[in-house]
N, C-alpha and C positions, 0 to 999 in steps of 0.2 A: 614706289619709285626706286630705281637702283642707280648706282653711280659706279663709274669705272675705277675710282680711287677711294675706297672706303677708309674711314678712320680706323687705324689698327693699333691696338695697345698690346704690348708684349709685357706680360707679368711674370717676373721671376720670384719664386718662393723657395727658400731653402728648407731644410728639415724642420718640421714643426712650426713653420712660419705662419700657418693659418691661410694657406693659399686658397683652399676651397671656400673658406669663410669670406676671404677678400673677393673671390669670384662671385659669390652669391650677393655680397654687398653691391657689387657693380650691377648685377641683374636688377636688384631692387631700385637702384638709382636710375637705371635706364627706364624702368617701368613707371617712374614718376612723370615721364613724358606722356601726356594724355593721348598723343597720337599713336602710342605704342601699346600693344597688348601682349600677353604671354604667348599668344599664337604666332606672334612675329619673331619669337625666339627659337633658336636651335642650339642646344648645349650638347656637345659631343665629348664623351669620355672614352678612354682607351679600352677599358674592360667593362663587362656587364655589371660586375660588382661595384665598380666605381660609379657607373651610370646610375645604378639603383640608389647608392648612397646620396649622390647629388640630387636625384629626383625626390627622395624622401625629405631631405633638408630644405629643398626649395618649396616643396608642397607645404611643409610646416610654416614656412615664412609667409607664403601667400594664402594660407588657410584654405587650401584646396586638397583634393585627394591626389595621392601619388599616381594612381592609375590615369587620371586626367592629363598628366604630364608625360605619358609614355612616348608620345610622338614628338615632344619638345626636348626631352632629355634622353639620349640614346647613344649607343656606340655608332661609329661610322658604318659598320657593317649592317647594323639594324636599320639605319636610315636608308642604306642602299637596298636592303631587302624590301622596304616599303616602297621606294621609288620604282623598283623593278616589278612590283606587284607579284612577288613570289609567294609560294605556299611552302609548308613544311616538306611536302613530297618532292619539291624541286631541289632541296638542299642536300648535299652529300653528308651522309652519316656513317656510323660504324659498319652497318651491314653492307653498304655499297663499297666501302674501302676493302672490307674483307672479301667480298665477292670478286672484286677486280684482282686482288692478290692471288686468290685461289685459281682464277682463270689464267693468270700470267705465270703462275708457278713461284710466287714469292711468299716467304713466311710473313705472317701478320699477327700482331698481338693486340687484342681488344682491351678496352678499359677495365673490364671485370677481371680478366686474367692478370693484368698488371697490378690490380689492387691486392691480389692474394699472393703474389710472388714478388720477390725483391729484384725485379728486372726493370729495365728502362725501355719503354715503348720506342723511344727515339733510336735505340740501337738495333731494333729488329728490321730486317732488310726492307720488307714492304712498307712499314711505317716510315722508314728513312727515305725511300724513293718518293713517297707522297709529300713528306715534309720538305724535301729538297725542291720538288716542283713548286710548292707554295712559296718557299724562300726566293726562288728565282723570279717568281711573279711579283712578290712584294718589293724586291730590289730592282725590278725592271731589267733583269739580265737575261741574255739568251740561254737556251738549253745547253749549248756547248760550253757554258761557264760552270757547269755542274761540279767540276773538280775544285773550284775555288770557294765552295760553300763552307760555313764555319763548322760543319760536322766532320771536317777532316777526312774526306773521301780519299784524297790523293796522298797516300802515305806509302812508304817503301815496304813496310812490313805489315802483315795481317795481324791484328790483335785478336787473340783467341781466349776462351775462358781459362781460368787458372788450372782446371784439371787437364787441359791440353797443353797450354803454354806455361812452362815453369817460370817465365819472366813476367807473367801477368801479375798485377797487384791483387793479392788475395782479398776477396770481398768486394772488389770493384766491379762495375759493369764493364765488360769488355766492349770494345768498339769494333763492330764487324765491318771494317773498312779494308780497302785493297788499293793497290796502285792502279793507275789508268791503263797500264799494259795488261792487267789481269783480265782474262777472257771469260770468267765465270758468269758474268752478267754485263750486258751492255747498258750502262746507266742512262745515257740519252735516249736509247730505244725504249727503256722502261718508263721514263718520264713522258715521252711522246705517247706511248700506249695508254698511260693513265689519263692524259688529257683527251685522247680520242675516245676513251671509254666514257668519260663524263659527257662528252658531246653526243655520242650515240644514245646514251641513256637519258638525255635531257636533264642532266644534273649540274648544279652550280655549287662551287666551293666558295669559301670566303673571299679569296683573292679574285676569283672570277666575278663576283658581285661588283667589286670596285672597278675592275676592267670594263665591265658592261656599262657602268655609270659613266665612265670616261668616253667610251665609244658612242653612247647614245646622248651624251652631254645633258644628263639629267641633273637638275638643280632643285634643291628643296625650296618650298614656299616660305621663305623667312627673310627678315630684314636685318636681323642681328645674329651673328655666328660667334659662338664661344667654344673654344676647344681646350679642354683640360688635359693635363699630362702630355703636352705637345712634344716633349722631348722623346716620347716613345713611338711617335708615328713613323711609318716606313715611307720609302720613296713613293710607293704606289698611293698611300694615303695622302701624302703631300701633293701629288698631282691632282687628286680629287679636291683637296683644299684650294689649289690654284684655280680649278674649274669654277668652284663656288664663289671665290673671293670677289670678283667684279660685280656679282649680283647682290652683294650685301652693302648696307649702309655703315654698319659698325661691326668691328671684329675684335675679339679679345682672345689672345692665345696665351695660355698659362702653362708654366712648367719649370723644371730645374734641370739644366744640362748636366749637373753633377750626379743626378740620380737616374741615369740611363742604364737599365739592367737588361734590356731586351735587344741589344745589338745582334745577338745570335739569331733573332727573328727578323732582322732588317732595320731596326731603329738606328737613327743616325743623329747624334747631338748637334751636328752642323746645321741640320734643318731648322732647329730652334735658334741657334746662334746667328745664322745668316738670314733669318726671315725678315722680309720687309716690314716696317712698322712706322707709325706716326710718332709714338712715344714709348718709352720704357718706364716701367714701374718696378722697383725692387723692394720687396717687403723687408723691413729692417730688424724684426725681432724673431727669435726662436722661442716659442711657447712650450718647448719640450726640453731642450738641452741645458743643463747647468754649465757653469763656466769651465770647469775642468774637462768635462766630456767634450764641450764645444772646441776647446783648444786642441785636444787630441784629434778630433775629427777634422778640423781645419788643417792641421799639420799634415794629415794623410792626403787630403784632396788637393793641396796646393802644388803637388808634383805633376798635375795634369799639364800637358803641353798647351792646351787652350781651354779656357773656361770663363764664365762670367763671375766676377768677384761679387760676393753677397754681403760680406762684412756684418754678419748677424750679431745681434746682442743676445746674451744668454738669458734664459728664464730666471735664473738666480745665480748667485755666487756659490761656489762649492761643487758638490757632486764627487764621485769617486771613480777613478780609473785604476784597474789592476791588470797585471799581466802575469801569466804563469807559463813556464817552460816545462815540457814533458809531464804534464799532470796525468794521472790515471783517470779513466772514466768513472771509477768509483769515487775519486776525489770530487769530481764535478757533481755527481749525484748527491753526495753528502752535503756539498755546499748549497745546492738548490733546496734540499730538505731543510737545512738550517735557516736559510733565507725565508722560506715560506712560514716556518714555525715562529720566527721572530716577530712577524707582523701579520695580523689576520687580513689585512687589506692589500698588501704588496703584491705586485705581479712580476712574473718572470718569463723571459723568452730565451730559448736555447737554439742557436742558429748554426747551420753547417753549410759549406759550399755546395755539397751534392746530397741528393736524397738518400743514397745508400748509406752515407756516413752516419746519419742520425739513428739508424737502427742499432749501432753499437751502444749509443747512449740509452736507448729504450730497453735494450737487453738488461742493463743494470738498473734502470730507473723503475721499470714497471712493477717490480716486486716491493717498492716502497709503499704502495697503496695510496699514492697521491693522484687524484684525478687530473687529467691534462687534456689538451686539445692539440691536434696536428694542424699546422698552418698550410701544409702542402695538400695537393689533391689526394683523394682517398684518405683523408685525415681520420684519426680514430674517433674523436669526439665531435662528430657532426651534430648539427642541430637536431637531426632526426634521431640520432642515438641518444642524445641528451634527454629529449622528450620521452623516449622509451624508458630510460632509467628513472626519470621523475615519476612516470606512471607506475612503475613497479614499486617505488617508494610510497606513493600515495595509497595504492591498494593494500600494501602491507600495514599501513597505519590506519586503514579504514576510512580514509578521507575521500572526498569526491575527486574524480579525475576530469581534467579538462577535455574538451572536444578534440583539441590538437593532440594531446597525449594519447587519447583513445585511438585516434587514427594511426599514430605511430605504433601502438600495440598491435593493431590489426595488420600493419605492414611488416612488422619485425618478428612477430612470434612464429615459431614453427607450427606446422599444421597440427601436431599432436596436442598443442595447447587447447584446441577447439573441440576435441572429442569428436562427436558426430555432427557438430554444428558447422556452418559454413563461415569462412572468413568474411565474406561479403556482408553477412548479417551484422557484424560489428561496425562496418562502414555505414550501413543503413540505420543503425541505432543512432549514430552521430547525426545523420541527416534528419532523422525524425525529431530529435531534440532541437536541432537548429530551426526547423520549421515551426515548432511549437513555442519557441522562445523568442523574445524580443531582442536577444543578444545577437550582434552581428559578427563578433570575433570568436573564432574557434578557441583561442587561448583563454577566453573568459567563460565559455560555455561549460557548465558543470554537469557531470554524468555520474550517477550513483554507482558505487563499486558492485553492488548486488546485481545490477542489470548487466554489467560487463561479465560477471561470473556465470550468468546464465548462458551466455554465448561462448565464453572461453573458460570453462570450468577448471581447466588445468593451467591457467595462467600462472607464471612462476612467482615464487617468493624471492626476496633479494638473493638468498644463498644459491638459487638456481637460475638467476636471471641470465647469466652468460650461456648456460647450457641450452636455454630455450630460444635464443635469438638466432635469426637467420640473416642472410645477405650482408654479412660483415666479415672482416678479415680475422685471422687468428689473433692478431695483436689487439683488435677491438674486444675480442672475447676475454683475453687476458686482462685488458684494461678494466672491463666491467667487474671481473673477479677482484682485481686490486682495489677498485673503488668501494665495493661492498665489504670486503674482508679487511681492508686496511684501517689504520687509525684516523684517516682523514675523510671518512664517509660524510657526504653532504657538502663537501667543499666545492665551490664553483670551479669546474674544470677549466674555465677561461683564465684562471689565475696563472696557470703554467701552460705555455705554448711552445711547441717544438716544431721546427721546420727548416727549410732552406732559406738562405738570404733573400732569394727572389720572392719567396712567399711572404716575407715579412714587410715588403714594401707597403707603405701607407699605414703601418701599424706601429705601436710603441709599447714599452713596458718599463716598469721601474728598474728592473735589473735585467741586463742583457749579457748573456754568455755567448761569445763568438769564437768558434774554432777557425784558425787560420790555415788549416790543411786544405790542399788543393786536390785535384785528380790528375791522373796521367793525361787525360785528354786536354785539360786546361794547360798543363805544362807543355804539351806538344804545341798548342796554339801559341803560347808565349814564346817558346823557342823559335817557332816559325816566323813570328812577327818581329821580334827584336833582333836586329842585325848588328847593332852597335853595343852589345853587352860587354861585360868584362872579358878580356881575352882569355883568361885562365878558366872561364866558365862558359866556353863556347858550346859545350855539350851539357845540357841540363840533365840531371838525374831524374828519371821518371818515378823511381821508388826510393823512399827513405831519404830523399835528397833535400837540401836546403835551396830553394829557388832564389837565385840572386837578383832577379829583375821582375818588374811587373808592368804589364801593358796598361794603357789608359782605360781600356774596357774593364779589366779586372779590378782596377783601382776604384772605379765607380761602383762596382758590385759591393766591395768591402765598405765603401763609404756609406752605402745604404744600410748595411748591417750594423755598423758602428753607431749610426745616427738614430737608432731606435731607442736609445737609453735615456730615461728620464732622470735617473738618480745615479746609477752605477753601471759601468761598462767593464766586463772582464774579458780580456783577450787570452785565448788558449792556444799556445804555440806547440805544435807537434803533439796533438791529442790523439789523432786517429792512427792506429797501428798500421804500419806499412805504407802510409800515404806520403807523397811529397809535401814538404812543409814550406809555407810562406813565412819567413822569419818576421818577427815584429819590427826589427830594424829596417827591413826592406819596405814594409808597410808604412812606417812612419818617416823614414829618412831616405828611402830609395837606394839603399846600399847595405851590404852586409857589415855588421858590427859585432864585436865580441862582447859588448857591454851587456850585462844581465838585463833581461826584459823588464824586471821590476824597476830598475834604475832608468831605463829608457822612457817608460811611460810616466814615471814620477817626475823626470826632468821636463818633459813636454807639458805635463799638467800643472807644473809649478808646485809640486808637492812630493814628498817622499811617501810612497805607498808600500805597505807591507804585502808580500805575496800571499799571506795567509788571510782567509776570510775572517 
């Protein structure tokens, strides 16, 4: 039975408030109704990773397999895929995008190339045309609005690589944009061609899926709808939600309007703030942030023009907030090293506004021999690489190797490791042991080293592990070398994580180092957005400049980065060489101040904090 006016609860959860736990508590409470079963539920998460986490946690609570909940906990696109009855062959992938760009005469960069080079796929013309088309779909804008996308197409000057343009910021990704009057490419024509190509080839993109659900008015067979991370949904996703809403009995939408980091993808915090609801629930406690960190975080976010006040209570009194102006990258590396050495259990996160910036840190850090993981895509210490390293260690120690580790060896080793044997034989060895064993988990299946050596007689020892690995970046090779040759061999690489602020969302660490440097593109967007800034700062400097104002969108991004810290937050002002800098005073007080950064954060946190670690 459905009703036109379902009961709608809007759940606000600030950083570390246990929003997902509260969401799952609600699910369990709902299931106490004997007329309701798990098959009546649909839980929607914004990303596949978030959906997998919710699925696993819900499965543990209900004592069922996570696989059995795949249709009940999914992304909106995955549910659309199911409702439309699509197959993998129907969905646009890398080969199709590349084929179109080649046909249309556009440069395209695939995932593998971008993993090995310090480039940004979003700045390659073909990738940008396709991304722009999707953005217009997600925001429900016509093609002739192409010039207004957040990728800054409509600029007066072309941004070129540093070797061509002496004014380009060295080390930055140039933005291959041009003014609307430039005739090198007709952008609307390229977008139209891409959409026509998909139609001719019978292909469906992610935005196309949702549009098809709307057009066909497809509704999931559910009585209860729960949408997590509601603040990140786009206009197109919101319209799908509106289509489904009258067919539900109970709805729970959960999110935090302060943590919108996907506005560039079409997310709009107003969709959460203005959503219809029967009741509001605001979670009162932060189980992550200590009082001093919480006070600084609150000071930063209160400058938003519009937001839902959370009034979170801290996890505990205390914590540490530091700020440093003009630190060297070597200073940061040394600080991280000291922090790790001081406590065998502590965790560290080093965050940057853009992906290219973190490589300056890695250039200095990688020689320390400290294992680490990347939070961003194409991260160095993926689970795959970690299992490979563990396999090398086990073989060197003469220990049994797990089935999962053996598979990673087969996948990662160069052909020369196998001699005259076939790589597939190692996969078959795992399958044989699995068939003969009562064990159902590859991670617990044990395979003798001697059997592996028969198939891969030249499998590497630790000192040659990096030389024998394939399908990885040069940085991953260096990371393996550092791991085995450094003084921290065997340390869990998850203790130190490096990435962009966007990649840190949903994660936390004891110590968080946050660089406040921006990019030229971000400064362009800020300058274009802010019309009432200081009169003497009407023209923002794109290089080596102190940015005098901050948009609400960027403020939310930095809020996410700052609110990852469980014990200690370190703000790093003017860290990246040649980059425009967001001063800590603008971050905290929305104005330029000459007060030393150490005093600024000390005053806000209620403590005098030394700039030295």
